[in-house]
N, C-alpha and C positions, 0 to 999 in steps of 0.2 A: 611592603618595607619589612626588612629581616628583623628579629628581635635582637636588641642589644646595640645595635648602630644610633637609632634616632633617640635622643634624651630630650623630652619635653621641658620647657620653661614653664614653671607654675605661674598660675595666675598672680599677679601683684610682685612678682620677682624681676629685679632687673639685671638682664645679663651682664651688664658693665658694673655692677655693684662690688665693692672690696670684699674680699675673701670673708668666710663668715667666721665666728669664734674666735678661737686664741690668734689666728694670722693678722687679725686687727690691730693687736699689740704690739707695737715698735719694740718697747723693751724686751717682751718675751722673744719676739724675732731675733732681737740682738743677742740675747743670752744664749739662744739655741745655736746662733751662728759662731759664737766665740771660737770655739775649738777648731771647727772646721776651717775657719778663718786663720788660725794659727798654724794649723797643717798646711793649708794650701799656699798661704804666703811664704812659709819656711820652704816649700817645696820649689817655688819659683825664687827664692833669693839664695838659696844656700848652693852648696857644691853637689849637684846634680846635674846629668847629662842634659845637653841643648835639646836634644829629641824629645826627651822626656818632659821636661818644662813646656815644650811646645805642645805636646799633646793636653797637659794639664791647661794650659792657659787658653787652647783653642776649646776646650769642653767649657771652661767657665764663661768664655766669650759667647759662646753658642748658647749656653743655658740660660745667661741673661738676656740675650736677643730673642730668643725663641725657646722657651722652656720644654714643648713638646718636643722639638728637634734634638735638644739636650738630653734629654729622657731616652730618646730612641738610639742616640749616638751610644751613651753609657750602656742601654741593652746591648747593643751589638758587639761592643768591646768585652765588657766585664766578664762573660762566660769564657773568653779567651785571652784573658789577661797573661798568663805565661808565654803564649805564642805571641802576643803584641810586644811583650818586654824584651823578649829574645829578639824580635824583629827590628826594635829602635836599640839594640846593643846594649840593654841595662837588664839582664836576665833575672836579677834577684828582686827588682823592684816590682811591687804589687799595683801595676799600672790600672788593672780593672778596678780595684778600690780607690786609687787615686781619682780617676774619672768619676765615680759614683760620689766621692767626697766634694768634687769641684761641683759637680752639678747640683748636689743638695745644698751646697754653700749659696749658688746662684739664686737657687729656687727659694731660699728662706730669705734672703737678703732683699729680693726684688719685691715690691709692692705689686700685689696681684689682683686684677680682676676676676669675678667669678660670676658664676651662675648656678642656680638650684639644679639639682639632680642626683646623682647615686653618692651616697655618704659612705665613708670608710666604715667598714663593719667594726662593732665592738672599740670603738675609739676610746673609751673610757679606759678599759681594761689595757689596752695599747699604751697610753700616758702612764699608767701605774706601772705597766711592766717596765717602761724606760726607767720611771722613778726608782725601781727596785735593782735595775742595773746599776744606776748611776750611784744608788747607796751602797750596793755590795762592793763596788769598786773602791769607792772611799774608805769602808770598813778595812778591805785587804791592805790599803796602804797605811791607815794606822796601825795596823798589826805589825807590819814591816817597815815601822818608822824609825825603828833602831838601826835598820840597815840603810845601804846607798840606793835600795831599789826606788823609792819615791824621788829622791833628786836626779836619779839617772833619768827617771822618766821625763821630768820636766826638761832637764838639759837635752834629752835626746829623743824628744816625742816624735819627731819626723822619721828617724830611723827605726824606733820600735813600731811605728804606724805603719811603715811601707816597705821595711825590708825584714828578713828573717833575722830574728834576734831575740834575746833572753825576754820573755812575756810574762815577767813574775807578777805585776799587778794585774793581769788579765786584761790590759788595755785593749789588745787587738781583738780578742773576744767580745768584749763589753761593745766595742765600735761595730763590730760586725753585726751583732744584734740590733743595736739603735738603728744602724744604715738599713737593715731589713724591715723594721717597723717603719721607717719614714720612708723608703721605697714604696712599699705595698699601699700607703696612705696618699703618696704622691700621685701615683699610678691613677687613683680614683679621681683625685681632685683635677688633674690634667684631662681625665676622660670628660669630665663636665665642660671642661673649656674646648676641646677638640673631639667630638665623639668618633671622627675617624681613626682615631688611635686604635679603635678596635679591630681595624683591619691592618694597620701598619705595624703595631706592638707584635701581633702572632707572627708575621711575615718576618721581622727582625730576630724573634726567639728562634724560630724554625731556621732561619738561615745561618745563625751563629752555632746552632746544633749541628747543622750540617757540615759547617766548615770544622767544627771539631771532630765529628765523626770522620772525616776525609783525613784530619791529621792522625788519627788512629790507623786507618787502612794504609797510610805512607809510613808509618813507622813499622807495619809489617813488612814493608818492603825495604827497611833500613833507610828512610828517608825521614827526617824531622829533626827537632831541635835537641841539642847535645843530651839535656837532662831526661827526656823522654828515650832516647835511645840507650842511655845508661841503665834506665829502669828497664826497659825491655831486655837487654842484655842480661841481667841479674834474674829478673822473673822468668822470662823465657816463654810464657804463655798468656798471661793479663797484660793488655796493651790499653792504655789511654796517652793520646798524644797531646792533649792540652791541659792535664792536670795531673799531679802527682798521684793522689789518691784514686786508685782504680775503682773502689766501692762508689765514693762521691760522683766519679764519672758515670757510672752505672745508674745512680739514682737521677741524675741530671737528664742522661739519655731517656730513662723510662718516662720521666715528666713529659719532654718535650716531643717525644715520639707520638703520645696520645694526643697533644695539640696538633701536631701536623695531620694525624690522621681525621679528626675532627674538623679541620679545615677544609681536607681533602674532601669529605662528605658533604659539607656545605656548599662547596665551589660546584660549577655546573660544565659541562663540555669538556673543552681543551683546557680551560683554567684549572683542571682538577689534576693534570698532569705534572706540573712544579711539584705540587703539594705531596703527591704519591711519590714522586722519585725521592723529594726530602725525608720522608717517611721511611723509605726504604733504606736511604744512605744513614739516617740515625739510628734505625733497627740494627745496621751493621757496626754502627759505633757500640751500641749495647751490647751485642754477641761478644766484641772483642773485649768487653770489660770483663767478661766472665764473672760478672757479680750476682750470685745465687738468688740474693734478696732481692735485687733489683728484677729479676726473670720472675721471680714469685709475685713479687708485688703487682708489677704490670699485668700478669695475667691474672691475677685475683681482681683487681680493680677493673681491668676490661670486662671480665665474665660478668660483674656485679652491675657494671654499667649497661653491657648488652642486655642483660636480665631485666633490670628495670625499664629500659626502652621497649622492650617488645612487651612489656605486660602494662604499659602505660594507660591502656584502656579498661585495665580490670579494677574491682574496688580494692580500696586502701589495703584491707586484710588479706586478700588473695594475693595482691602484688608482694606485700612485705612477706608473705608466707615463701613465695616463690623466690624471692630475691635473697631470703636467709636460707633456704635451702641450697642454692646456687653457690653463695658464700661457703656454707659448710662442706659441701661437695668438693670445692675446689682446695679448701684448706686441707682436707683428708687426703686428697689425692697426691697434693705436692708432699705431704709427710710421708706417703708411702713410696711415692718415688725416690725421695731423697735418703730413705732407709735402705732401699735396695741398690741405688746407684752408688751410694757413697756412705755405707754404713758406718765405718770406722771413723772417717772424718766428721760424719754427722754427730756420732756419740761424743768424741772428743770436744768437738765444738759445742755442743750442749752443755757439756760438764762445765767447759770454761766459762760459758755465758752464765750459768747458774752462779758459779762463784762471781762473776762481775757483779749480778744483781746482788749478791749477799754483801759484796763490798760497797755497793751504792748504799745499801739501806743502812749499813754502820756509817757512813758519812750523815745521812739523812738524821739518823737518831742523834748524832753528835750536833748538829745544828738544824733542828727541824724547822723553825719559822722561815729564816731568810737565807739558809744554807752555808756553805763554807765559803763562798766568795766565787765571782764570774771569773771563767777562766781557771780555776783552781784545782779541777778534778784531778788532772794527771799529775801536778806537782805533789797534792797531799794524799795522794792514792797508796803510797808505801806505808802509810800509819794505818791502813785499813784494810790492805790486799791480802789474801792467804799466802802461804808460802809459794804454793805452785804458780800462781799469777806474777808473784815477785820474781821466780826462777824464770819464768817465760819470758816476761815484758819489762821488768825492772819498776817502771812507771807508766801508766795507760790510761785512755779515757775509758769511759763506761760502756762502748759498743751499744749502747741505746741512748739515742739523743734526748728522749722524754725523760728517762732516769736521770740522765746528766744534768739536765735542767732542775729538776727536782733536788739532786744533790747541791748544785752549785748556788740555785736561787731559792732553795727552800720550797716549803708547801706553799707558801704565798705567791713566789715566782712561777711554780708550776701550774698553780691554779689560773693565774694570769695569763699564761702562754696558752694553755688549754681553750681558755675563754675567747682569747684573740682569735685562735685558728677556728674554733667553733662558729664563731660570729661570722666569718666569711662564708662557712660552707652551710651554716643555715639559710642563709639568703640564696644561696646556689641552688639548694634542694627547693627552697620555695618556688624560684623560678621554674627549675627544671619540670616540676610539678604542672605549672602553667603551660609551659612549651617543651614538651618530650623531646620534641625533634629538632632542637636548637644544637646541631651539630658540634658548633664552635664551642658554646658554653660547656656541652657534655665531654668533649674531648679535654678543655683546660681543666675541669673539674676531676677528671679521671687521671690525668696527668698528677695533678696535686694529691691526690688519694695514693698513687702508686709512690710518689715521693716520700711522703709521710709514712707509708708503710716500711720503706726502708729505714726509715728514722729509729723503729723499733729494734733492729739490729745492726746499726750503725750510726754514723754521726755526721752526714753530708753537711749540715747545718754549721758544721766548724771549717768549712772549705768556700771561701768566697765566691769562687767560679761557680759553686751550685747555689749557694745561698741568695744571690741577688737573682737570678732567673727565678728562683721560686718565689722571691718576693714580689717581682714584677708580674709573674703568672697569677700569683693569688690576687693582687691588686686588679689585675684584668678580669679575672672571673667574678669577683665581687661586682665590680662597675658593669659588667655585661647582666649579670643577675639583677641587680637593682634596677638598670635601664629597662630590661624586660617588665619588671614588676609596675614600674613607671609608666611604660607605654600601655599596657594592658588596663591601669587604673591609677590615672596620674594623682588625682586627690586624693583618694583612698590610700596608695602606697605614700604618698608624701605624708600625710598624717600618721601613718603607722610608724616611719621612720623618725619623725620630729621627737624632739624631746619636749615633754609636756612642762616641764619647769627648768629651763635651762640653767637658772641661778642655783637652784637646789643640786642640779649634777655638777656643776663647777665646784660647788661646796663640799659635795660627797666627795669628788676627786681630790680636793685639797686636803680633806681629812684624811683620806687613805694615804697620800703622800705623806703627811706629817706623821701617820702611824708608821709608816715603813721606816721614816727617817728615825724615828724613836727606837723601833727595833735594831735598827742598825747600829745605834750609839749602845744598845745594850748588848748587841754581839760584840761589838768593838770592846766593850769593857769586861767582857768575860776574858778576853785574851786569846792566845792561839790555842790550836788545838793540840791534844796531848795523845799518846799511843796508848790505846787498849791492849793491855797484856792478855793474850788468850792463846791457847794451843791451836784455835783455826786461823790465827793470823800468823805465828812464830812458827807452828809445826813441830813444836816440842812437846813431850810429856812431861811430868812434874820431876822437880830435883831429887836426885837418889844419891846414896853413899856407897861407894865401892868399899870393899874389904880393906883396902889399904887406907882408907880415910879421903879418898879422891870424891869431891862433889861432881856428879854427871848429870845429863840429860839424855835421854833416848830421843833420837829423831825419827819423825815419819818418813815416808817416802820422799817428802819435800821439807825443809827447813830453813828457816832465816835466822841468821844471829844479827840482831837490831841493836845499834849503838847510836848515841846522840850524835847530832850534826857535826860538832867540832871535834870528833875523832877521826885522826888521817891515817891511823892503821891499826890494825887488830892482828892479836895472835890468838889462835883457836886450837886448844888440846883435842885431838879427835882419835879414836879408835875403834876396832871392831873385836870384841873380847872373846875370841875363838880362833883355833887354827884349823878349824875343818874346812877342807879344800873346796868345797862347796859355797862356802860363804866367804872366806878370806883367801886371797886380799880383796876386799870391798872397793869396786870403782865407785869413785865420789866425784860428780861434776860441780864445778863451782862457777856461779855467774855473780857479777857485780854489776848493778845499775842496768842490767838488761844485756851486757856484753857477751860476746861468743863464750860459752863455758870452757873452762879447762878442766882437764881430768887429773885425778891423783888417785892413787892405790891405798888403802888404809888397811893395816894389819892389827895384830894382837896388842902390839906396842903402842904407847902414846906417840903420835907424830904431831908436830905444830904447823898448821895452816897460817902463813903469815899473807895477809891482805893488804894491799895498798888502797885506800879509801881517797886519796888525793883528788881523783877525777870526779868525784861526785859535785855536783852543783852546791855552790856554798849555803844557797839558801833551801836546799833540802830539808824537809823536817826530821828526816833520821837518815841512816845509812844502813844498808842492809846487805849482807854478805850471804847468799842464796846458795843452798845445798840441795843436790838430788843424788840419792843413791840408786844403783843400777838396779836393786831388787832389795824387799823387804823380807824379812826372816822372823822366825818366832823362836826366841832363846831356849824356851824350855824344851824345845826338841833337838836341841844341839849341845846345849851346855849342862854338865851334870849339876844337879842341885838349883838350876835356875827353875823359876815358876812363871818366868814371864811369856805370857802367851799373847801379848798384843803384837801386832805386825810392826816391826822397828827397823831402823837403819843402822846408824852407828851411835856410839857415845860421844858427846862432845862436853869437855871439862869447862871451868870457868875460864872466862875470856879475859885476856889482859888488853886493855884500850890504850894506845899511846896518841896523845894530843900533839 
């Protein structure tokens, strides 16, 4: 019998016994089900289209009657949520997330029989991470209590949850993280009930990815949903038919193509053909996404996996040396190719990525333990961004999901997230050392590694259509791995995974949750974040005084005039103090909140740039008017008597703010 399918029932365990641990507690299950119940009930009762209601109700009923089939239905549709929403004529509704929530509600609310078998890895870290997420959201709500955001969230939760809307409190991001944790755990638990899910779930995941890839091919032929065709018309070369974020699409395809290859290697004879065809189709979808990070991650993960399999019979030291050498060689080769093929874009991207990293560390320094708040990175980024980033993006996420977690949930949340991920991979690696020829497990693990590799340069876990398949594949890999260990040594593996003192463990988790809650109270008491004034943030040199008494500051190539969030209009005096034709008039490009830049010419006399800031989000922490000069210059080389040898742009006088 192949590893990962059979799950033994340990001696003394009752296959029909209630679910272990927290799931025996009705009050805990009721508390966990409260918000999903509210959201699902509102979806079924309020003004939403009947096809949408029918899908949610059918998912709920199926999950109550047959949880495994409910999981498979959610797994099939969740990655294709935007396509499914367009099909039921409700294109803005997040139908994939609605199905996931309906499934989780049914699963939590329904009493479960259970059997011993694979356990969810790093469960304590997952529970504490969930506590950190909830505490973070509560802290954000407290900071914004003087605004309408908390009451709007209560009154319009269903629309915030499932429709594109202002996500000021980070509800959508918090819910997605909690759903990810829950899906991974539920996958392992249902694996114990129906081990054959080890065959059905990979088939569903690969089939959904195949459909997503076909949708990209159809968009190439100008066939697809309106939003996908509009994106392709604007972009022109990067295609994703099923989700708006092409980089997230690339991460998703990179993950599932490895699973498909693993299933093809595991199959025999003609049964391989569907898997090979699916893998080829998904690879085409990956190619159309044009995601360089996905290309690099899948290549690196595949090379390391193949090296590990090929050296499985060698000693541990020799194997580690060879795998390490392959890793370094692939990374170096990728870097060389990137420099030769796209030297300009690569250098520019590396510079911006370095500035994003600096921005993130400023955030972490401001709130190191529990972070600035879940879902708050983009909204608060103008407080910490460099002037160049602000001019380019206005406000933006971190372009590194691990750093974004560290900024939003603090060092505590980041450590818990890493422990949760590492717990799953630790079990997988232990199993693969026992059965290196388990192609299904190797394919699932390689895909997960490729996906996480793209998280270092992007944020696919901010997209539900990528997050849910990741959680399902992580749960599948963990269940397969522990099943392998149980099959090889049932008693020993069960003893190793069992908790020696469950009461102490629960006490430790409760103490950790209490510490997180206390930290959240302290963070809320500290109040909102403030702007750290620095030339690395606003792009200005220090204040100076001109001969006529006018106070001014020189800009660098990029600069930002930053004013409080209640300012509706600003008047900005600006000039370049020379008539030399090689310098003046100086083109200056103005961008507000990431809008398309406008151009103005600045000469030796003071001009006034008047900027309307009313389009800003009223809850934005500050408002920035971002400037970029066409070229910098050194006044000492052009202006008689000037000793200024720093590279400067234009002079900006004292700003008049109008509320």
